[in-house]
C-alpha positions as CSV (number, residue, x, y, z in Angstrom):
1,M,4.2,51.9,97.8
2,N,7.9,51.9,96.6
3,T,8.5,48.4,95.4
4,R,12.1,49.0,94.0
5,R,14.8,46.6,95.1
6,K,16.8,48.0,97.7
7,Q,20.5,48.4,96.4
8,P,23.6,47.8,98.5
9,S,25.3,50.9,100.1
10,T,28.2,52.5,98.3
11,S,29.8,52.8,101.7
12,R,33.4,51.4,102.0
13,R,32.5,49.4,105.1
14,T,32.4,45.7,104.6
15,S,30.8,42.8,106.3
16,H,32.6,39.7,107.5
17,I,32.0,36.2,106.0
18,F,33.5,33.3,107.7
19,V,34.1,30.1,105.7
20,S,35.5,26.6,106.5
21,P,39.2,26.6,107.7
22,K,39.8,24.1,104.8
23,L,39.7,26.9,102.4
24,K,42.7,28.7,104.2
25,E,45.3,27.4,101.6
26,Q,42.9,28.1,98.5
27,I,42.5,31.8,99.8
28,R,46.2,32.2,100.2
29,L,46.8,31.2,96.8
30,G,44.0,33.4,95.5
31,H,41.5,31.2,94.2
32,P,38.6,33.7,93.5
33,W,35.5,31.6,94.2
34,I,33.9,30.9,97.8
35,Y,31.0,28.3,97.1
36,R,27.8,28.8,99.3
37,N,28.1,25.6,100.9
38,A,31.5,26.6,102.2
39,V,30.0,29.7,104.1
40,E,29.8,29.1,107.8
41,R,28.6,32.4,109.0
42,A,27.4,35.6,107.3
43,P,25.5,38.6,108.2
44,V,21.5,38.2,107.7
45,G,20.1,40.4,104.9
46,L,23.2,40.9,102.9
47,L,22.6,42.2,99.5
48,S,24.1,41.2,96.4
49,G,26.8,43.5,95.3
50,A,28.0,44.1,99.0
51,W,31.8,44.2,99.6
52,V,32.7,41.5,102.0
53,R,35.8,40.3,104.0
54,V,36.1,36.3,103.8
55,Q,37.8,34.9,106.7
56,S,39.3,31.4,106.7
57,A,41.5,30.7,109.8
58,N,44.3,33.2,109.4
59,Q,43.6,34.1,105.7
60,Q,41.6,36.9,104.5
61,A,40.4,38.3,101.1
62,I,38.0,40.8,100.0
63,G,35.1,39.9,97.4
64,I,31.6,40.8,96.1
65,W,28.8,39.0,97.7
66,D,26.0,37.3,95.7
67,E,22.5,36.5,97.4
68,S,21.8,33.5,94.8
69,G,23.7,30.9,93.1
70,P,26.3,28.3,94.1
71,I,29.2,30.9,94.1
72,A,28.3,33.2,97.2
73,V,31.6,35.2,96.8
74,R,33.9,36.3,94.1
75,L,37.2,37.3,95.4
76,F,39.1,40.3,94.0
77,S,41.8,41.5,96.5
78,H,43.8,40.3,99.4
79,T,44.8,44.0,100.5
80,R,42.0,46.5,99.8
81,I,38.5,47.1,98.7
82,P,38.6,47.8,94.8
83,D,37.5,51.2,93.6
84,A,37.3,52.7,90.1
85,K,41.1,53.3,90.1
86,W,41.7,49.6,91.2
87,V,39.7,48.3,88.4
88,R,41.3,50.7,85.8
89,A,44.6,49.2,86.8
90,K,43.4,45.7,86.2
91,V,41.9,46.8,82.7
92,E,45.2,48.1,81.9
93,E,47.0,45.1,82.9
94,A,44.8,42.9,80.6
95,W,45.2,45.4,77.8
96,Q,49.0,45.2,77.8
97,R,48.7,41.5,78.0
98,R,47.2,41.5,74.5
99,E,49.7,43.8,73.0
100,S,51.2,41.0,70.8
101,I,48.1,40.5,69.2
102,R,47.5,44.2,68.2
103,A,51.2,44.4,66.9
104,A,51.0,41.0,64.8
105,R,50.7,41.2,61.1
106,P,48.4,40.3,59.5
107,V,46.1,42.2,61.7
108,T,43.6,40.6,64.0
109,T,40.6,42.8,64.9
110,A,38.7,40.7,67.3
111,Y,40.0,39.3,70.7
112,R,39.1,38.7,74.3
113,W,40.2,41.6,76.2
114,I,39.3,40.5,79.8
115,F,38.9,37.0,80.9
116,G,37.3,37.1,84.1
117,E,38.9,35.5,86.9
118,N,42.2,34.9,84.9
119,D,42.6,38.7,84.4
120,G,41.6,39.6,87.9
121,L,38.0,40.5,87.5
122,P,36.1,37.6,88.3
123,G,32.8,36.8,86.7
124,L,33.2,39.5,83.9
125,V,34.3,38.9,80.3
126,V,34.9,41.6,77.8
127,D,35.5,41.0,73.9
128,L,36.7,43.6,71.5
129,Y,35.5,43.5,67.9
130,G,36.7,45.7,65.1
131,D,34.8,46.3,62.1
132,D,36.8,46.3,58.8
133,R,34.4,48.2,56.9
134,S,33.8,51.1,59.2
135,Q,37.1,50.8,61.0
136,G,35.1,51.1,64.4
137,Y,35.5,49.0,67.5
138,W,32.8,47.8,69.9
139,A,33.3,46.2,73.4
140,V,30.9,43.2,74.3
141,V,30.4,42.7,77.9
142,K,29.3,39.8,79.7
143,T,28.6,39.2,83.5
144,Y,27.9,36.1,85.1
145,A,26.2,37.3,88.3
146,S,24.0,40.3,89.0
147,S,26.4,41.2,91.9
148,L,28.9,42.4,89.3
149,M,26.8,45.5,88.6
150,R,28.9,46.8,91.6
151,I,31.9,47.3,89.2
152,R,30.5,47.2,85.7
153,K,30.4,51.0,85.4
154,W,34.0,51.1,86.4
155,V,35.0,48.6,83.8
156,M,33.2,50.5,81.1
157,D,34.9,53.9,82.0
158,A,38.2,52.0,82.1
159,L,37.8,50.4,78.5
160,S,37.2,53.8,76.9
161,A,40.4,55.0,78.3
162,F,42.4,52.6,76.1
163,I,40.6,52.6,72.9
164,E,38.1,54.9,71.2
165,L,34.8,52.6,71.3
166,R,31.9,53.4,69.0
167,G,29.8,51.4,71.7
168,I,29.6,48.9,74.4
169,V,27.2,46.1,74.2
170,D,25.8,44.0,77.0
171,R,25.3,40.3,76.3
172,S,24.7,39.1,79.9
173,G,21.2,38.0,79.5
174,E,19.3,36.3,76.7
175,G,19.3,39.2,74.6
176,W,21.4,42.3,74.2
177,S,21.3,45.9,75.1
178,M,23.6,48.9,74.7
179,L,25.3,50.1,77.8
180,A,27.1,53.2,75.9
181,G,27.3,54.4,72.4
182,S,25.5,53.1,69.3
183,P,25.0,49.7,68.2
184,P,27.3,47.7,66.0
185,P,26.3,46.9,62.3
186,Q,24.2,43.8,62.1
187,E,27.1,42.2,60.1
188,M,30.5,43.1,61.3
189,I,33.5,42.0,59.1
190,I,36.3,41.3,61.3
191,R,39.8,40.2,60.4
192,E,41.7,37.1,61.9
193,H,45.2,36.2,60.7
194,G,44.5,37.7,57.3
195,H,41.0,35.9,56.9
196,Y,37.6,37.8,57.0
197,F,34.6,36.7,58.9
198,A,31.0,38.0,59.1
199,V,30.0,38.3,62.7
200,D,26.8,39.3,64.5
201,V,28.0,40.2,67.9
202,L,24.2,41.1,68.9
203,R,22.8,37.6,68.3
204,G,25.5,35.3,67.4
205,Q,26.8,32.4,69.8
206,K,28.9,33.6,72.7
207,T,29.6,37.2,71.9
208,G,29.4,36.6,68.2
209,F,32.4,34.4,67.3
210,F,34.3,31.5,68.9
211,L,37.6,33.7,69.6
212,D,39.2,31.0,71.8
213,Q,39.7,28.9,68.7
214,R,41.7,31.4,66.8
215,D,45.1,29.8,66.9
216,N,43.8,26.4,66.7
217,R,42.1,27.4,63.2
218,L,45.7,28.5,62.1
219,T,46.8,25.1,63.0
220,I,44.4,23.5,61.1
221,A,45.6,25.4,58.0
222,H,49.2,23.8,58.4
223,W,47.4,20.3,58.0
224,S,44.9,20.7,55.4
225,R,46.6,21.2,52.0
226,G,45.5,18.5,49.4
227,K,43.2,17.0,51.7
228,E,39.4,16.3,51.9
229,V,38.3,17.8,55.1
230,L,35.1,17.4,57.2
231,N,34.3,20.1,59.8
232,L,31.6,19.0,62.1
233,F,29.7,21.7,64.2
234,S,31.2,24.2,61.8
235,Y,29.0,27.2,63.0
236,T,30.0,29.9,60.6
237,G,32.9,28.2,59.0
238,G,35.9,29.2,60.9
239,F,37.9,26.1,60.6
240,S,36.4,25.6,57.1
241,V,37.8,28.9,55.5
242,Y,41.2,28.2,57.1
243,A,41.2,24.8,55.5
244,A,40.1,25.9,52.2
245,Q,42.2,28.8,52.0
246,A,45.3,26.6,52.9
247,G,44.6,24.4,49.8
248,A,42.2,21.6,51.0
249,R,41.0,19.6,47.9
250,Q,37.4,19.7,49.4
251,V,35.9,21.0,52.7
252,V,32.4,19.7,54.0
253,S,30.9,21.9,56.6
254,I,28.2,20.5,58.9
255,D,25.9,22.4,61.4
256,S,22.5,22.0,62.7
257,S,21.7,25.7,62.1
258,A,20.8,26.8,58.6
259,A,21.5,30.4,59.5
260,A,25.2,29.4,60.6
261,I,25.5,27.4,57.3
262,A,24.5,30.3,55.4
263,T,27.0,32.6,56.9
264,A,29.6,30.0,56.4
265,K,29.1,29.8,52.7
266,H,29.2,33.8,53.0
267,N,32.3,33.8,54.7
268,F,33.9,31.8,51.9
269,H,32.8,34.5,49.5
270,L,34.5,37.2,51.8
271,N,37.7,35.3,51.5
272,G,37.5,35.0,47.6
273,L,36.8,31.4,47.8
274,D,34.9,29.5,45.4
275,T,32.2,27.3,47.0
276,S,31.4,25.3,44.1
277,G,33.9,22.7,45.1
278,H,32.9,22.6,48.7
279,E,29.7,21.3,50.6
280,F,27.7,23.1,53.1
281,I,25.0,20.7,55.0
282,V,22.5,21.4,57.7
283,A,22.5,18.3,59.5
284,D,23.0,16.5,62.9
285,A,26.7,15.7,63.3
286,F,26.0,12.3,64.9
287,E,23.6,11.1,62.4
288,L,25.6,12.4,59.4
289,L,28.7,10.4,60.6
290,Q,26.8,7.2,60.8
291,R,25.4,7.5,57.5
292,Y,28.7,8.4,56.0
293,Y,30.3,5.4,57.8
294,G,27.5,3.1,56.3
295,Q,27.9,4.8,52.7
296,G,31.8,4.1,53.1
297,R,32.5,7.8,52.7
298,R,36.0,8.7,54.0
299,F,38.1,11.8,54.6
300,D,41.6,12.7,55.2
301,L,41.1,15.2,58.0
302,I,38.1,15.6,60.4
303,I,37.5,18.4,62.8
304,V,35.3,17.8,65.9
305,D,34.4,21.2,67.7
306,P,31.2,20.4,69.5
307,P,29.3,22.8,71.9
308,S,29.8,22.0,75.6
309,F,28.1,18.8,76.8
310,A,28.1,19.7,80.4
311,R,27.0,22.8,82.2
312,A,27.4,21.2,85.8
313,R,29.3,18.4,87.5
314,H,26.5,16.0,87.4
315,Q,26.4,16.0,83.8
316,L,30.0,14.8,83.5
317,S,29.2,11.1,82.7
318,T,26.6,12.0,80.0
319,A,29.2,14.3,78.6
320,S,31.9,11.9,78.5
321,N,29.7,9.3,76.8
322,A,28.8,11.8,74.0
323,Y,32.5,12.8,73.5
324,R,33.4,8.9,73.4
325,K,30.6,8.2,70.7
326,L,31.1,11.3,68.7
327,N,34.8,10.7,68.4
328,A,34.7,7.0,67.7
329,L,32.3,7.6,64.9
330,A,34.7,10.4,63.4
331,M,37.6,8.0,63.7
332,R,35.5,5.6,61.7
333,C,35.2,7.8,59.0
334,L,38.8,8.6,58.4
335,R,40.9,7.1,55.9
336,P,43.8,4.9,57.2
337,G,46.5,7.3,58.7
338,G,44.0,10.4,58.6
339,V,44.1,13.2,60.8
340,L,41.5,13.9,63.8
341,A,41.5,17.3,65.2
342,T,39.1,17.3,68.1
343,S,38.0,19.8,71.1
344,S,36.2,20.0,74.1
345,C,35.0,23.2,75.7
346,T,33.6,21.5,78.7
347,A,35.1,22.9,81.6
348,Q,34.1,19.9,83.7
349,V,36.2,17.7,81.4
350,S,39.8,17.9,82.5
351,P,42.8,17.5,79.8
352,Q,43.5,14.3,81.4
353,L,40.1,13.0,81.3
354,F,39.6,14.3,77.6
355,R,42.8,12.3,76.5
356,T,41.2,9.3,78.4
357,I,38.0,9.6,76.6
358,L,39.6,9.8,73.2
359,A,41.7,6.6,73.9
360,D,38.3,4.9,74.8
361,A,36.9,6.4,71.6
362,A,39.9,4.9,69.5
363,A,39.4,1.4,71.1
364,D,35.7,1.4,70.5
365,A,36.7,2.2,66.8
366,R,39.2,-0.4,66.8
367,R,41.8,2.4,66.1
368,R,44.7,3.9,67.8
369,F,44.8,7.7,68.2
370,I,48.4,9.3,68.1
371,I,48.5,12.7,69.5
372,Q,50.8,14.8,67.5
373,H,49.7,18.4,68.7
374,E,48.0,19.5,72.0
375,A,46.8,23.0,72.7
376,G,44.3,25.2,74.8
377,H,43.4,28.8,74.6
378,P,45.3,31.4,72.7
379,L,47.0,34.2,74.7
380,D,44.0,36.3,74.8
381,H,42.5,33.7,77.2
382,P,45.3,33.3,79.8
383,V,44.7,30.8,82.4
384,A,45.9,32.0,86.2
385,A,47.9,29.1,87.9
386,H,45.7,29.7,90.9
387,F,42.5,29.1,88.9
388,P,42.7,25.9,87.1
389,E,38.9,25.9,86.2
390,G,39.8,28.6,83.8
391,R,41.5,26.1,81.3
392,Y,38.4,24.9,79.7
393,L,39.4,24.4,76.2
394,K,41.1,21.3,75.0
395,F,42.3,21.0,71.3
396,L,44.1,17.7,70.5
397,L,45.2,16.6,66.7
398,G,46.8,13.5,65.7
399,Q,46.9,10.5,63.2
400,V,44.4,7.7,63.6
401,V,46.0,4.4,62.7
402,E,44.5,0.9,62.5
403,R,44.9,-1.4,65.5
404,N,47.0,-4.3,64.9
């Protein structure tokens, strides 16, 4: 008996999906998601990966159907069913959008090439990593739904048209696999604003490195000279390297992962930095801050860059409380007039909510937080005006002063 899963037809014909008329304006503006609970009528037995026409009152768009998950359809076009040529045009647009990164000096060899919905290819991310030792480039692909198999081959073919790739890695699941070419070295050395970092694109967090904080790391360098810096959730020491190389008196890097801390120390050596004047500690950030506060240890600059505290809307309250507690603890460990640089990568936390959380944290710590700099994504993480959900990263920096 043949038990292979039936694949959607490659026909250009499409099925019609009817959704709530309330989505008319959303579709007109180009928002790329149709949630399953908004679908009023759909053909029975429709398979993941099928092209569908979504109708809401007098507005129509074309997308890919997904059998499971909260997002039923990811919308791609208002006018035509995408094909290989259409996808290549989107990849080229994204490539040209990053031209200033490739032209910049000093050279940066790792950046996000395709940022899903914001580059017109919903549910699909591609990061480009260049190894400084081999001078080779690898693309790392991540898809967020099985239905995206419909376009993945077209994307892969398009990538190779713009740069010679040694290989294309898939990081969509728990592990990794090669989609084309040969695997990258286990330790790839990338360059970023003149700094060097060891990256494991096969097993590291996200696709190997937190590319979205690139410009915020550069901001930290401008504030670090002569300061005693505490970097919480340091991972492999991105912010720490920038701070130390900019002349920080001491950098203390904290992460719960021993492997990440070992790589952070290695990254100091890659950049010619002496680690003897700095600290690298495996610890829980919340517990360590409480201990430092009790011991009276204080810093001039504290960097707070935690992982996401919420994956879904129902976790928002828990996430908000965690951010509030964490930032209040950090503020208490700053010297008078010290600087807090704090981030949230939780998409459910809006920029306005994050500012409110920080105001609450400051009140809890009996401080005032004076925001002097606010940023989000670097230019390789553009945010489409019709897709506000794409703006997940918030980065605020400012002075923490005593409350009168």
